[in-house]
N, C-alpha and C positions, 0 to 999 in steps of 0.2 A: 018238510018232514026230515030231510037229511040233517039239517041243522039241529033239530030236536034230538034225533038219534045220536048224533055226534056229541052233543052236550051231555046226554045221559051217559054215554060211554066214558067221557072224560070225568064226569062226576063220580061214577062207580070206581074207576081206576084210582082216582084221588082218595076216595074213602078207603079202598083196599090198602093203599100205601100207608095212609095215616094210621089205620087200625094196626097194621103190622109194626109200625114204629112204637106205638104206645104199649103194645103187649110185651115187646122185647124190653122196654124200659122198666116195666113192672117186674119182669122176671129178674132183671139185674138187681132191683131193689130188694125183692124177697130173698134172693140168693145171698146178698150181703147181710140182711137181717138174720138169716138162719145161721150165720157164723158168729153171731153176737149173743151175749146174755146180758141180763139186767141185774145189777146187784145194788142194794141200798146200803150206804155207809152213813154212820152217825158218829159224831165226835162228842165226848162228854169230858167234863172236868169235875172230879169228885162226885160223880153220879149225876151231874146236871148237864143236860144236852145244850150244846152251843152251835152245832152245825149238822146239817143232814143233806145228803145228795144221793140221787139215784144215778148210777153210772152205767153206761153201755160199755162193755168190754168184750174182747174175743173169748170164744169158748176155750176151754182148757187153759185159762189164765189163773193167776194166783191173787191172793188178797192185795199184795203190794201194787199190782197192776192198776187196779181201780183206785186205790188210795192215792197213788201218785198222779193219776189222771184228775182227781178232784182237788187236791191240795198240794202245797209244797211240803215235802217230806225229807227229813235228814235221818241217816242211820249210821251206826258205827259198830263194826264187828258183828253184823247181823241183827243188831237190836235197833229198834226205832227210838231215836232220841228227841225228835221234834216233829210235830205236825201242826201246820197252819200257824207257825210262830210260837206255839206253846211247847216249852221244853221240859224234859224230865229233870229231876233234881236228885242226884245220887245221895247227897248229904242228908236230905229230908226223906229219903226212900220213896220218892215219887216217881213212878214209872208209867209208861204207856202199856196197857194190857188190852187184849181184845177178845171178844166172843163172836161166834158165828151161830146165828139162830138160837141165841140164848145159852150156848154152851161154850165153856172156856176152850180156846184153841189148843190143839195138841202139837202144832208145828209153828215155826216162825212165819211171818207174813210173806216172805219170799218163797216159801215152800208149800204153804197151805192153799190147795185148790179151792175155787169157788164154783158154785152151780147157779143156774138161773133162779132168780128171785131169792137168793140168800140175803140175810140181813147181818151185816158186820158192824159191831159197835166197838169203838176204841174209847177207853176211859183212862185219863191221866189222873191217877190217884195213889194214895199212900199204900204201900204193901207192907206186910208184917214179916 
C-alpha cells in the first residue's frame, strides 16, 4: 500500500511540474507573437506580379522593415533603387512605387508605418 501511495505522489508531482513548464512556454510564445504583426508584400513589374510573401515583423515597424526581411533591397538618397535584383531605370523613367491597401503611399518606405494585415504592393513601372 505504501508503494502505491508513493507512486501516486511521485506521479502527481511529476504531472504538476510538467504542466507548469508547458504553460510557461506557451505564455512566452504568445507574448512574442503579441509583439509581431503580419504584413503581405507583393512585387510587380509593369503591373504583373512576380513575387509575394507574408512577413512577420515587429509592431510599430515601417514598410522597409518587412521589405528587407523578404528580399534584397538597395536604396539611394531615401529612394528604393532595386528590389530582388530588379533595378529602376532613370533614363526610361522606370521607378519603384508602392501602395498600401490599394492606396498610394504618402511617405517613403523608411517612414511609412504598417499595421497588422496590411497589404503592400511594390510595382516597378514607367511613371509620367
